[in-house]
C-alpha positions as CSV (number, residue, x, y, z in Angstrom):
1,M,21.0,57.0,14.7
2,L,18.7,54.1,14.6
3,Q,14.5,55.1,15.2
4,V,13.4,54.3,18.3
5,N,9.8,54.1,18.9
6,S,8.0,53.5,21.6
7,I,5.8,50.4,22.2
8,S,2.6,52.4,20.9
9,Q,4.1,53.5,18.5
10,A,5.4,50.7,17.3
11,R,2.1,48.9,17.5
12,T,0.1,51.6,15.2
13,E,3.1,51.7,12.9
14,F,4.1,47.8,12.6
15,Q,2.8,47.1,9.2
16,K,5.3,50.1,8.0
17,L,8.0,49.5,9.9
18,F,7.7,45.8,8.9
19,K,7.6,46.4,5.6
20,Q,10.9,48.9,5.8
21,A,12.7,46.5,7.4
22,V,12.0,44.0,5.0
23,L,12.0,45.9,2.1
24,H,15.1,48.1,3.1
25,N,17.2,46.1,5.1
26,R,16.3,48.8,8.2
27,E,16.4,48.0,11.9
28,F,14.0,49.9,14.5
29,L,14.3,50.1,17.7
30,T,11.1,49.6,20.5
31,E,11.3,50.5,24.0
32,N,9.0,50.8,26.6
33,A,8.6,54.9,27.3
34,K,6.9,54.1,31.0
35,E,9.9,52.1,32.2
36,T,12.5,54.9,31.4
37,T,14.8,53.1,33.8
38,S,15.6,50.3,32.1
39,G,16.9,51.7,29.1
40,E,16.1,48.2,27.5
41,T,15.3,48.3,24.1
42,V,14.1,45.4,21.2
43,S,14.9,44.9,17.9
44,I,12.7,44.6,14.5
45,I,14.8,43.3,12.2
46,R,14.7,41.8,8.4
47,T,15.3,37.5,9.4
48,K,16.9,37.0,6.3
49,L,19.4,39.9,6.7
50,L,19.8,38.6,10.2
51,D,20.7,35.2,9.1
52,E,23.1,36.1,6.7
53,W,25.2,38.0,9.4
54,L,25.2,34.8,11.4
55,D,26.0,32.9,8.8
56,R,29.2,34.5,8.1
57,A,30.0,35.8,11.5
58,Y,29.7,32.0,13.5
59,T,30.8,29.1,11.6
60,F,31.3,25.7,12.9
61,N,34.9,24.4,12.5
62,P,34.4,20.8,13.7
63,V,38.0,19.0,14.8
64,W,38.5,15.4,13.5
65,E,41.1,13.3,15.6
66,Y,41.6,9.5,14.9
67,D,42.5,7.1,18.3
68,E,44.6,4.9,16.9
69,E,44.3,2.8,19.9
70,N,40.9,2.7,20.8
71,K,40.2,2.5,16.5
72,L,37.8,5.2,17.1
73,W,36.8,8.8,15.2
74,S,36.2,11.5,17.8
75,V,34.8,14.6,16.2
76,T,34.8,18.2,18.9
77,L,32.8,21.1,17.8
78,P,35.0,23.7,20.3
79,E,32.5,26.5,19.4
80,I,29.7,25.2,21.2
81,R,31.8,22.6,23.6
82,V,30.0,19.5,22.1
83,Y,32.1,16.2,21.3
84,T,31.5,12.4,20.6
85,D,33.4,9.6,19.1
86,A,32.8,6.6,17.2
87,P,33.9,3.4,15.4
88,T,33.7,5.6,11.9
89,K,33.6,9.2,10.6
90,E,30.2,8.5,9.4
91,E,29.0,7.2,12.6
92,A,30.2,10.4,14.9
93,A,28.8,12.8,12.4
94,E,25.6,11.4,12.8
95,Q,25.7,11.0,16.8
96,L,27.0,14.8,16.8
97,V,24.2,15.9,14.7
98,D,22.0,14.1,17.2
99,L,23.8,15.5,20.2
100,V,23.9,19.2,19.0
101,L,20.0,18.9,18.1
102,D,19.1,18.1,21.4
103,Y,21.6,20.6,22.6
104,C,20.0,23.3,20.5
105,E,16.5,21.7,22.1
106,D,17.5,22.3,25.7
107,Y,19.4,25.3,25.3
108,F,15.9,27.1,23.8
109,N,13.6,25.6,26.5
110,R,16.0,26.9,29.5
111,L,17.0,30.0,27.3
112,D,16.9,32.0,30.5
113,L,19.2,30.0,32.5
114,F,21.8,29.1,29.5
115,T,21.9,33.0,28.8
116,A,22.9,33.9,32.3
117,L,26.1,31.4,32.3
118,P,29.3,33.3,30.9
119,D,30.4,30.3,29.3
120,R,27.2,29.2,27.6
121,R,25.6,32.6,27.0
122,G,28.4,32.6,23.5
123,H,26.3,29.8,22.4
124,Y,23.5,31.5,21.2
125,P,24.4,32.6,17.7
126,Y,25.8,29.6,17.0
127,L,22.7,27.5,17.9
128,R,20.7,29.6,16.7
129,R,21.9,28.2,13.3
130,I,20.7,25.2,14.2
131,A,18.0,25.9,15.4
132,R,16.9,27.1,12.0
133,C,17.7,23.9,10.3
134,R,14.8,22.3,8.3
135,D,16.3,18.6,8.6
136,A,19.5,16.6,10.5
137,A,20.8,16.8,6.6
138,Q,21.0,20.7,6.7
139,V,22.1,20.7,10.1
140,K,25.2,18.5,9.4
141,E,26.1,21.3,6.4
142,V,25.9,24.1,8.6
143,L,27.9,22.2,11.1
144,N,30.7,21.7,8.3
145,L,30.4,17.9,8.8
């Protein structure tokens, strides 16, 4: 069983909980004891551990196609329903990175909206991986382009 702390307990023991999460990969749940009807909790978990899980479970599998008639490369990320096409693979990859970064920014700026939409809610773990990237080169790597 995971330890559940009230908000006041977590506030008082935050340094201890933080240290346990980082040093021992422990997860702690925090709940608002004053709102017993909601049953909602918030996790305190080591970010590095969460990132490792997401990296393993939420990988991108780009789909490349070449249109002979139009002489265009098309690349699609089915995981987040983003696609583009361009005359070269390199241009298509660069455009896709830009589109994904724009979508990621919009997604996190309007998180309440996107997580309320059933067909977009599942994009969160994928886009969280993108949001943690330092630059476009790292995004390209995460997208497996």
